[in-house]
All heavy atoms as an XYZ file, in Angstrom:
660
protein
N     102.639    104.256    183.315
C     101.419    103.485    183.161
C     100.361    103.958    184.090
O     100.713    104.112    185.335
C     101.715    101.995    183.356
C     100.376    101.152    183.385
S     100.533     99.406    183.306
C     101.847     98.928    184.145
N      99.167    104.273    183.682
C      98.159    104.589    184.501
C      97.542    103.355    185.222
O      97.746    102.303    184.695
C      97.049    105.376    183.792
O      96.449    104.492    182.876
C      97.549    106.527    183.129
N      96.817    103.564    186.292
C      96.225    102.471    186.955
C      95.261    101.783    186.023
O      95.120    100.495    186.152
C      95.420    102.979    188.178
C      95.526    102.092    189.370
O      96.263    101.120    189.299
N      94.730    102.389    190.338
N      94.592    102.513    185.105
C      93.656    101.851    184.179
C      94.429    100.775    183.259
O      93.847     99.760    182.914
C      93.037    102.910    183.319
C      92.122    102.503    182.231
C      91.696    103.658    181.332
C      91.872    103.198    179.940
N      92.196    104.103    178.980
N      95.572    101.108    182.980
C      96.440    100.192    182.157
C      97.035     99.015    182.835
O      97.633     98.126    182.262
C      97.549    100.992    181.554
C      97.086    102.037    180.551
O      96.051    101.879    179.908
O      97.738    103.087    180.458
N      96.979     98.922    184.225
C      97.520     97.908    185.055
C      96.722     96.539    184.861
O      97.270     95.596    185.180
C      97.528     98.350    186.444
N      95.584     96.575    184.300
C      94.719     95.412    184.230
C      94.153     95.309    182.802
O      93.605     96.389    182.360
C      93.543     95.463    185.247
C      93.949     95.390    186.559
C      94.245     96.560    187.306
C      94.079     94.224    187.335
C      94.672     96.577    188.629
C      94.564     94.169    188.675
C      94.780     95.367    189.302
O      95.178     95.305    190.668
N      94.099     94.214    182.171
C      93.427     94.045    180.922
C      91.884     94.099    181.135
O      91.422     94.017    182.301
C      93.752     92.768    180.283
O      93.106     91.619    180.989
N      91.172     94.304    180.056
C      89.668     94.336    180.172
C      89.169     92.911    180.752
O      88.218     92.849    181.519
C      89.020     94.646    178.889
C      89.139     96.122    178.442
C      88.485     96.290    177.192
O      87.440     95.729    176.838
O      89.000     97.219    176.408
N      89.887     91.842    180.276
C      89.399     90.571    180.677
C      89.625     90.397    182.228
O      88.801     89.892    182.973
C      90.257     89.412    179.964
C      90.140     88.093    180.527
C      89.888     89.425    178.407
N      90.828     90.738    182.663
C      91.156     90.686    184.102
C      90.250     91.515    184.949
O      89.792     91.132    186.031
C      92.629     90.992    184.395
N      89.943     92.765    184.427
C      89.122     93.681    185.146
C      87.672     93.168    185.366
O      87.149     93.012    186.453
C      88.962     94.967    184.391
C      88.393     96.116    185.251
O      88.751     96.223    186.456
O      87.683     96.939    184.629
N      87.199     92.401    184.321
C      85.816     91.781    184.347
C      85.909     90.560    185.281
O      84.963     90.368    186.071
C      85.379     91.375    182.919
N      86.989     89.778    185.241
C      87.070     88.694    186.109
C      87.165     89.062    187.525
O      86.509     88.474    188.375
C      88.300     87.848    185.769
C      88.192     87.127    184.425
C      89.427     86.565    183.889
O      90.572     87.094    184.109
N      89.400     85.408    183.225
N      87.866     90.125    187.870
C      87.995     90.594    189.323
C      86.706     91.184    189.744
O      86.301     90.962    190.882
C      89.185     91.599    189.389
C      90.575     91.085    189.198
C      91.579     92.187    189.092
C      90.914     90.184    190.457
N      85.988     91.917    188.858
C      84.725     92.310    189.324
C      83.700     91.239    189.659
O      82.969     91.284    190.632
C      84.025     93.125    188.181
C      84.651     94.570    188.033
O      85.437     94.998    188.925
O      84.395     95.197    186.984
N      83.726     90.170    188.809
C      82.907     89.039    189.087
C      83.367     88.312    190.464
O      82.404     87.971    191.177
C      82.974     87.987    187.978
N      84.545     88.182    190.617
C      85.016     87.611    191.896
C      84.730     88.499    193.240
O      84.407     87.989    194.213
C      86.481     87.320    191.876
C      86.940     86.192    191.005
C      88.434     86.245    190.590
C      86.611     84.883    191.622
N      84.800     89.771    192.981
C      84.419     90.754    194.088
C      83.040     90.525    194.431
O      82.583     90.584    195.607
C      84.710     92.080    193.639
C      84.491     93.146    194.787
C      84.695     94.562    194.245
O      84.648     94.842    193.086
O      84.947     95.424    195.201
N      82.148     90.321    193.471
C      80.689     90.216    193.701
C      80.314     88.751    194.193
O      79.136     88.502    194.508
N      81.338     87.800    194.177
C      81.072     86.474    194.595
C      80.952     86.194    196.101
O      81.021     87.182    196.816
N      80.813     84.962    196.435
C      80.642     84.566    197.782
C      81.965     84.290    198.617
O      81.948     84.124    199.791
C      79.688     83.387    197.887
C      78.317     83.575    197.312
C      77.497     82.287    197.382
C      77.570     84.731    198.171
N      82.948     84.235    197.846
C      84.291     83.799    198.408
C      85.233     85.076    198.616
O      86.127     85.284    197.804
C      85.014     82.730    197.577
C      86.101     82.007    198.343
O      86.537     82.572    199.398
O      86.451     80.936    197.865
N      84.975     85.775    199.703
C      85.743     86.969    200.053
C      87.311     86.552    200.280
O      88.218     87.319    199.848
C      85.255     87.640    201.343
N      87.578     85.369    200.828
C      88.988     84.991    201.120
C      89.680     84.823    199.694
O      90.857     85.214    199.607
C      89.020     83.653    201.846
N      88.996     84.270    198.727
C      89.659     83.997    197.443
C      89.899     85.406    196.787
O      91.067     85.559    196.261
C      88.783     83.111    196.562
C      89.140     83.155    195.051
C      90.513     82.536    194.868
C      88.060     82.410    194.269
N      88.957     86.263    196.815
C      89.093     87.589    196.251
C      90.347     88.339    196.936
O      91.135     88.887    196.166
C      87.852     88.400    196.277
C      87.886     89.811    195.796
C      88.033     89.972    194.415
C      87.917     90.912    196.575
C      88.148     91.287    193.900
C      87.998     92.179    196.068
C      88.094     92.332    194.729
O      88.210     93.622    194.257
N      90.326     88.248    198.218
C      91.448     88.968    198.909
C      92.784     88.317    198.607
O      93.832     89.067    198.457
C      91.175     89.042    200.408
C      90.054     89.944    200.765
O      89.865     91.027    200.201
N      89.296     89.636    201.771
N      92.794     87.078    198.475
C      94.125     86.380    198.134
C      94.563     86.814    196.684
O      95.786     86.917    196.450
C      93.918     84.929    198.187
N      93.595     86.919    195.841
C      93.975     87.313    194.374
C      94.492     88.770    194.506
O      95.377     89.116    193.804
C      92.722     87.203    193.572
C      92.534     85.736    193.320
C      92.981     87.993    192.180
C      91.200     85.458    192.542
N      93.861     89.603    195.236
C      94.316     91.032    195.426
C      95.786     91.033    195.941
O      96.587     91.840    195.587
C      93.427     91.874    196.274
C      92.100     92.153    195.656
C      91.205     93.083    196.610
C      92.114     92.836    194.241
N      96.072     90.112    196.929
C      97.437     90.014    197.568
C      98.412     89.596    196.426
O      99.480     90.203    196.351
C      97.459     89.068    198.614
C      96.760     89.571    199.898
O      96.484     90.776    200.082
O      96.446     88.704    200.782
N      97.986     88.626    195.608
C      98.908     88.278    194.532
C      99.085     89.382    193.513
O     100.274     89.652    193.111
C      98.351     87.011    193.725
N      98.072     90.097    193.181
C      98.246     91.288    192.326
C      99.156     92.316    193.006
O     100.045     92.952    192.268
C      96.905     91.935    191.963
S      95.868     90.848    190.949
N      99.028     92.609    194.241
C      99.819     93.578    194.965
C     101.223     93.167    194.798
O     102.186     93.964    194.562
C      99.332     93.743    196.410
C     100.134     94.731    197.126
O     100.147     95.839    196.771
O     100.738     94.281    198.264
N     101.595     91.821    195.066
C     102.923     91.401    194.986
C     103.466     91.659    193.659
O     104.687     92.111    193.457
C     103.001     89.838    195.215
C     104.352     89.236    195.109
C     105.378     89.716    196.160
C     104.244     87.769    195.236
N     102.683     91.368    192.586
C     103.113     91.634    191.170
C     103.554     93.147    191.002
O     104.518     93.386    190.336
C     102.082     91.186    190.211
C     101.969     89.612    190.227
C     102.369     91.731    188.806
C     100.765     89.111    189.515
N     102.778     94.099    191.494
C     103.005     95.413    191.257
C     104.222     95.975    192.195
O     104.899     96.804    191.737
C     101.761     96.208    191.536
C     100.663     95.944    190.444
C      99.382     95.612    190.820
C     101.017     96.082    189.124
C      98.464     95.484    189.884
C      99.963     95.843    188.144
C      98.782     95.448    188.557
N     104.153     95.510    193.382
C     105.080     96.040    194.353
C     106.559     95.480    194.176
O     107.581     96.096    194.261
C     104.758     95.879    195.733
C     103.699     96.848    196.292
C     103.369     96.701    197.761
N     103.224     95.458    198.236
C     104.177     94.776    198.998
N     105.304     95.349    199.309
N     103.921     93.561    199.403
N     106.559     94.089    193.992
C     107.805     93.349    193.927
C     107.764     92.420    192.740
O     107.659     91.184    192.835
C     107.964     92.526    195.153
C     108.003     93.319    196.450
C     107.895     92.385    197.686
C     109.289     94.211    196.602
N     107.835     93.025    191.476
C     107.777     92.183    190.341
C     108.816     91.042    190.211
O     108.475     90.056    189.683
C     107.762     93.128    189.147
C     108.229     94.446    189.729
C     107.979     94.381    191.160
N     110.012     91.277    190.618
C     111.118     90.326    190.576
C     110.739     89.152    191.474
O     110.962     87.988    190.993
C     112.407     90.926    190.950
N     110.299     89.368    192.632
C     109.865     88.285    193.514
C     108.665     87.552    192.938
O     108.633     86.279    192.982
C     109.474     88.836    194.851
C     109.236     87.674    195.829
C     108.977     88.195    197.291
O     109.552     89.212    197.633
O     108.284     87.450    198.036
N     107.691     88.209    192.390
C     106.566     87.628    191.751
C     106.959     86.791    190.610
O     106.476     85.654    190.422
C     105.529     88.722    191.303
N     107.915     87.277    189.873
C     108.496     86.459    188.749
C     109.096     85.235    189.158
O     108.957     84.145    188.573
C     109.350     87.299    187.852
C     109.874     86.633    186.558
C     110.768     87.451    185.722
O     111.001     88.634    185.980
N     111.195     86.960    184.664
N     109.955     85.251    190.264
C     110.577     84.131    190.787
C     109.547     83.098    191.243
O     109.828     81.927    191.230
C     111.496     84.541    191.882
N     108.390     83.544    191.660
C     107.369     82.608    192.192
C     106.413     82.050    191.099
O     105.539     81.333    191.300
C     106.505     83.296    193.237
C     107.257     83.607    194.511
C     106.396     84.239    195.491
N     107.068     84.626    196.732
C     106.476     85.035    197.801
N     105.157     85.031    197.832
N     107.208     85.347    198.789
N     106.598     82.652    189.839
C     105.730     82.272    188.708
C     106.451     81.305    187.802
O     107.593     81.121    187.803
C     105.414     83.585    187.895
O     104.743     84.535    188.664
N     105.477     80.759    186.902
C     106.001     79.958    185.844
C     105.688     80.688    184.553
O     104.712     81.463    184.445
C     105.325     78.550    185.774
O     103.970     78.654    185.808
C     105.846     77.649    186.978
N     106.441     80.401    183.556
C     106.130     81.082    182.205
C     105.261     80.208    181.396
O     105.478     79.008    181.325
C     107.532     81.319    181.519
N     104.338     80.863    180.682
C     103.413     80.159    179.739
C     103.606     80.858    178.470
O     103.528     82.121    178.316
C     101.986     80.261    180.220
C     101.097     79.637    179.262
C     101.819     79.646    181.614
N     103.846     80.019    177.326
C     104.059     80.589    176.058
C     102.605     80.564    175.351
O     101.945     79.562    175.311
C     104.970     79.717    175.168
C     106.287     79.583    175.930
C     105.190     80.365    173.765
C     107.211     80.794    175.905
N     102.195     81.692    174.829
C     100.889     81.838    174.203
C     101.190     82.348    172.733
O     102.338     82.843    172.436
C     100.019     82.886    174.872
O     100.470     84.145    174.729
C      99.818     82.463    176.332
N     100.191     82.455    171.965
C     100.474     82.969    170.593
C     100.706     84.442    170.589
O     101.325     85.037    169.725
C      99.145     82.740    169.696
C      97.926     83.368    170.121
C      96.764     83.175    169.221
C      95.420     83.751    169.699
N      95.407     85.176    169.741
N     100.333     85.195    171.716
C     100.658     86.546    171.912
C     101.933     86.886    172.651
O     102.221     87.986    172.893
C      99.395     87.200    172.623
C      98.167     87.199    171.873
O      98.254     87.298    170.577
O      97.113     86.850    172.419
N     102.628     85.758    173.073
C     103.886     86.006    173.792
C     103.908     85.275    175.081
O     103.155     84.357    175.312
N     104.819     85.663    175.996
C     104.975     85.002    177.180
C     104.110     85.585    178.296
O     104.165     86.885    178.496
C     106.485     85.046    177.655
C     106.632     84.394    179.039
C     107.378     84.289    176.637
N     103.437     84.819    179.082
C     102.661     85.247    180.162
C     103.262     84.547    181.438
O     103.708     83.393    181.415
C     101.248     84.830    180.120
C     100.387     85.584    179.149
C      98.914     84.955    179.139
C     100.310     87.037    179.534
N     103.303     85.296    182.506
C     103.754     84.681    183.795
C     102.467     84.126    184.510
O     101.390     84.767    184.320
C     104.469     85.656    184.707
C     105.659     86.352    184.004
S     106.897     85.150    183.405
C     107.469     84.376    184.901
N     102.576     83.060    185.135
C     101.424     82.397    185.943
C     101.742     82.279    187.393
O     102.631     81.412    187.758
C     101.188     81.014    185.293
C     100.000     80.289    185.855
C      99.721     79.029    185.210
N     100.957     78.202    185.373
C     101.135     77.002    184.726
N     100.236     76.594    183.899
N     102.215     76.333    184.917
N     101.108     83.161    188.253
C     101.438     83.175    189.676
C     100.308     82.478    190.408
O      99.131     82.875    190.330
C     101.578     84.618    190.127
C     101.814     84.815    191.615
C     103.158     84.279    192.046
C     101.684     86.294    191.961
N     100.641     81.394    191.179
C      99.547     80.763    191.954
C      99.051     81.690    193.045
O      99.788     82.532    193.603
C     100.309     79.592    192.652
C     101.553     79.317    191.953
C     101.900     80.755    191.316
N      97.690     81.605    193.349
C      97.125     82.363    194.324
C      97.285     81.576    195.616
O      96.726     80.463    195.707
C      95.603     82.656    194.040
C      94.956     83.363    195.198
C      95.524     83.447    192.696
N      97.900     82.121    196.619
C      98.311     81.419    197.799
C      96.959     80.944    198.502
O      96.010     81.769    198.734
C      99.043     82.331    198.745
N      96.973     79.670    198.860
C      95.809     79.140    199.616
C      94.562     78.845    198.833
O      93.611     78.396    199.391
N      94.692     79.042    197.486
C      93.509     78.795    196.616
C      93.778     78.153    195.350
O      93.440     78.674    194.203
C      92.798     80.178    196.335
C      92.239     80.767    197.615
N      90.995     80.499    198.165
C      92.775     81.613    198.513
C      90.823     81.134    199.222
N      91.926     81.855    199.445
N      94.409     76.919    195.411
C      94.556     76.279    194.150
C      93.220     75.865    193.669
O      92.304     75.657    194.351
C      95.378     75.076    194.529
C      95.226     74.874    196.034
C      94.874     76.192    196.551
N      93.100     75.856    192.304
C      94.033     75.999    191.277
C      94.071     77.462    190.718
O      94.515     77.618    189.498
C      93.531     75.042    190.226
C      91.967     75.132    190.363
C      91.757     75.297    191.850
N      93.535     78.492    191.386
C      93.566     79.779    190.841
C      94.890     80.337    190.574
O      95.877     80.104    191.372
C      92.803     80.781    191.830
C      91.377     80.724    191.615
C      90.530     79.783    192.178
C      90.740     81.616    190.751
C      89.228     79.747    192.015
C      89.378     81.565    190.498
C      88.573     80.607    191.154
O      87.311     80.559    190.947
N      95.066     81.058    189.473
C      96.317     81.668    189.048
C      96.100     83.022    188.540
O      95.051     83.319    188.072
C      97.068     80.917    187.933
C      97.205     79.313    188.151
C      98.248     79.017    189.101
C      98.604     77.594    189.141
N      97.513     76.678    189.534
N      97.044     83.894    188.747
C      97.045     85.286    188.177
C      98.091     85.252    186.992
O      99.193     84.936    187.111
C      97.417     86.355    189.136
C      97.451     87.744    188.434
C      96.419     86.421    190.399
N      97.533     85.540    185.782
C      98.328     85.617    184.657
C      98.749     87.001    184.360
O      97.859     87.905    184.353
C      97.586     84.980    183.441
C      97.389     83.500    183.477
C      96.311     83.056    184.249
C      98.164     82.601    182.919
C      96.104     81.730    184.481
C      97.966     81.267    183.088
C      96.957     80.829    183.747
N     100.027     87.284    184.188
C     100.470     88.683    184.052
C     101.611     88.785    183.081
O     102.338     87.774    182.873
C     100.833     89.184    185.380
C     101.915     88.423    186.137
C     101.803     87.228    186.763
C     103.225     88.950    186.412
N     103.091     86.897    187.303
C     103.959     87.908    187.149
C     103.909     90.076    186.088
C     105.258     88.021    187.518
C     105.235     90.281    186.506
C     105.893     89.237    187.180
N     101.914     89.965    182.635
C     103.053     90.231    181.750
C     103.996     91.164    182.582
O     103.698     91.938    183.353
C     102.647     91.024    180.478
O     101.857     92.149    180.849
C     101.773     90.065    179.625
N     105.303     90.862    182.301
C     106.385     91.522    182.946
C     106.365     93.064    182.615
O     106.599     93.869    183.438
C     107.732     90.934    182.668
C     107.692     89.472    183.326
C     108.887     91.738    183.228
C     108.882     88.625    182.875
N     106.179     93.338    181.366
C     106.056     94.737    180.887
C     104.914     95.458    181.586
O     103.780     95.035    181.538
C     105.803     94.838    179.342
N     105.360     96.454    182.394
C     104.304     97.218    183.123
C     104.572     97.149    184.631
O     104.926     98.131    185.191
N     104.372     96.101    185.356
C     103.620     94.897    184.909
C     102.191     95.115    184.714
O     101.661     96.131    185.030
C     103.927     93.887    186.117
C     104.140     94.801    187.305
C     104.759     96.011    186.696
N     101.530     94.086    184.152
C     100.075     94.132    183.832
C      99.427     92.868    184.078
O      99.963     91.749    183.677
C      99.940     94.544    182.340
C      98.494     94.676    181.879
C      98.560     95.067    180.395
N      97.336     94.469    179.793
C      96.458     95.271    179.094
N      96.593     96.520    179.093
N      95.401     94.660    178.548
N      98.347     92.893    184.839
C      97.473     91.763    185.047
C      96.664     91.446    183.791
O      95.841     92.272    183.362
C      96.560     91.870    186.278
C      97.376     92.423    187.492
C      95.805     90.681    186.551
C      98.415     91.485    187.940
N      96.763     90.199    183.252
C      95.991     89.870    182.041
C      94.757     89.046    182.364
O      93.816     89.151    181.583
C      97.001     89.062    181.097
C      98.210     89.832    180.636
C      97.904     91.071    179.798
O      96.838     91.162    179.273
O      98.777     91.988    179.772
N      94.829     88.109    183.256
C      93.673     87.251    183.553
C      93.840     86.558    184.918
O      94.932     86.500    185.447
C      93.507     86.219    182.487
N      92.669     86.208    185.448
C      92.685     85.473    186.752
C      91.664     84.347    186.642
O      90.410     84.643    186.393
C      92.253     86.448    187.931
C      92.200     85.680    189.196
C      93.226     87.586    187.985
N      92.015     83.076    186.763
C      91.074     82.066    186.727
C      91.713     80.638    187.137
O      92.964     80.681    187.339
C      90.538     81.904    185.307
C      91.524     81.516    184.282
C      91.936     80.337    183.944
C      92.071     82.719    183.541
C      92.875     80.057    182.857
C      93.008     82.416    182.520
C      93.441     81.168    182.237
N      90.951     79.678    187.479
C      91.468     78.376    187.825
C      92.249     77.784    186.667
O      91.807     77.813    185.582
C      90.244     77.549    188.204
C      89.104     78.491    188.361
C      89.446     79.697    187.494
N      93.493     77.265    186.952
C      94.278     76.642    185.902
C      95.194     75.649    186.545
O      95.721     76.004    187.607
C      95.071     77.788    185.245
C      95.789     77.367    183.970
N      97.046     76.954    184.037
C      95.300     77.244    182.688
C      97.398     76.613    182.805
N      96.425     76.819    182.043
N      95.300     74.543    186.027
C      96.128     73.450    186.585
C      97.585     73.852    186.665
O      98.135     74.709    186.073
C      96.028     72.242    185.782
C      95.343     72.654    184.477
C      94.683     74.074    184.764
C-alpha cells in the first residue's frame, strides 16, 4: 500500500482542516493515534471498538486526551477512514 492509500479522501480532508485549526494538541494527538494504527495495528485494534456500517466494519479508536474525538479505520491496510467527534 502506498502512503496515498493509507488515508481516505474524507480523512485526508478532515486532517487538513484540523492541521489548519487552532488546536495543535488535538491535531498532534490524532497523529499519535494514526501512528499507533500504522505501527501497532493489533494494539490499536485492542484499544478500539467495532462499528458496523453499510460498507462493513470500522474500528473506532479514541483520541487520547481529546474526547469525544475518534479515529475510524479499517484493519485491511490498515487505512484511516475518518476523524471526528463521536460519542
